[in-house]
N, C-alpha and C positions, 0 to 999 in steps of 0.2 A: 502495500499499500502502500503510495505518497503520498509524506506530511502536508497537512493543509498551511498553508503561509498565513504569517495572522493577519488581520483582520486591515491592518495596515495596508498589505499591500495583495491588496482588492483585485486591481490590476494582474497582477505576474498571477495567481489561478485563474486568471477569465483566459490569459492567452496560455497559459499550462491546459486548462480542459479546450479549447477554442482549434490547437495545435493534434490534441488527439480526438476531436470531432470529427480536423479533416482527416484523420488519418484514418477512422473508419467508416468514414467516407468515401476515399479512396478504396478502400479493402474491398467495401459491399458491394458495392454500385447502387446503393441505394435514391440516387437523385432524383428519381419521380416518384418510388410507394413512399416513400414516407413525409407528412409534414413541415417540411424547414422548424414552423413549432415546434410536436414534439420531441424535433431532433437536440433543439438547446435547449430547453425543458430540461430534457433529463440528461445533458451533455452539462446544468447545471446542478445536477444532485447525484449521475452517477462516481461508487469508486471507480479510482484513478488506478490503474497498476503499471508498474516499475518495469521497463523493457531494453532491451539493449539499442533497441530504438528512439528511447523517447517515456514519456507519460504514455498510456494508452489503457481502451478502453474495453472489460474484457468481451469479448465479442458477442460469444451468444448472450450474452444480462442483456449488455445496452439492447443491443436484437429486440432481447423480448420488452425491455424495458421503454423503447418508442413507440412499438407499437401497441403496449396496452395505455400507454398515455395521449394517441393518437386515437385512440378508439373512451375516451372516456367521454361522460355523455355532456358534461360544458366546455 
C-alpha cells in the first residue's frame, strides 16, 4: 500500500491517483465502456499499490469499483 501524503500535500495525492488512473485506462482499454465520472470517483477512493512502474490500482478490484459506482441509481 502507498502511504497517503499529509493533508498539506493534497495536490501530490491527486497527481499520483491521476497517474494510476491513466495507467489503468491505457492497460484496460475502457475509454468508452465506463463513465469518466465513475472512474474519477473510483480513483479518489481506491487503494493504491506499489509496483515497479509506480503506484497503481489493483486492476480487477478497481474495475469492479468503477462498475459499481457507474451503476449507482443517484
